N, C-alpha and C positions, 0 to 999 in steps of 0.2 A: 820348412826342416832348414836349422841351421848348418852350414858346412863350413869346414875349415877354412882360413882365409887362403892357404897355398893354391885352391882350387878357385878364386875369385877372379873374373875377368880384370885385365888391369889395360882396358880400353878407353876408359872414360865414363862407362856405364854408371849410373847412379845406383847405389845397392843400399841395402840396410845392413849397417856392421857394428859389431859390438866388442870389447875386449872382456873376455870371460876369466881374466885373471888379473885381480886389482888389489893389490898390497894394502894394507891399512884398513879393510874392512872385515869383520869378525869372522866371514866364511872365506875370505880372500877370492870372493866372487864378485862380479860386475854388478853390484847393486846399484851404484851411483857412481858417476863422474861429473863434476859440476852440476846435480841434479838430473842427469841423464845416464841411461846405460845403454842406449842404442841411437845410432846416427845414421843419417843420410850422407852416404860418402861416394867419393869416387877416387879411382888412381890417377893421377896427374904425372905423366912421365917427363914433366919440365925439369930442366937443369936447374937445382939449387945450389948451394954453396957446396955440396958434397957430390954433385954430379949425378944425383939419382932422383927418381920420382918418388912421390910422397902420396899418402891417403888425406885428401882433403874434405872436411866437413861441409855440407851447407848448412851455415847458420843464419840466423836472422840479423846479426850485426854485420852492418855494411861494411864497417871499417876493419874487421876481422873475421875473414871468410873461413879460415883454417882453426883447428884446435889440435892439440897434440896428442894425438891418439896412435895405436900400434894395435890396429885390430886383430883379433884371433879368429872371429867367424863373421860368417856374412849369410845373407839371403837375397833373393830378388825383391824388388818392391812391389807390392801388392798392385793388382790392378785398379784404377779409380772407380769409384761408384759410377753407376750409369744413372743418367738424369732421370727423374721422375716423370 
């Protein structure tokens, strides 16, 4: 079940996150952002130009591991499948 982002752990734990308010779509819901509506991300408490942490998406592009998201909801990652 999705939880509001204010309750998300901000300790580097990988989570599923989504932004459930997305202007420009017919419903103004998060149907799609660059082809996706959910991401695996973690809060990085690194100091950027603004001196604050940020949500960092784990993407498959080696040269751009971040994407500009401001998630509204999160949930824990599911357990991996067991070996057959």
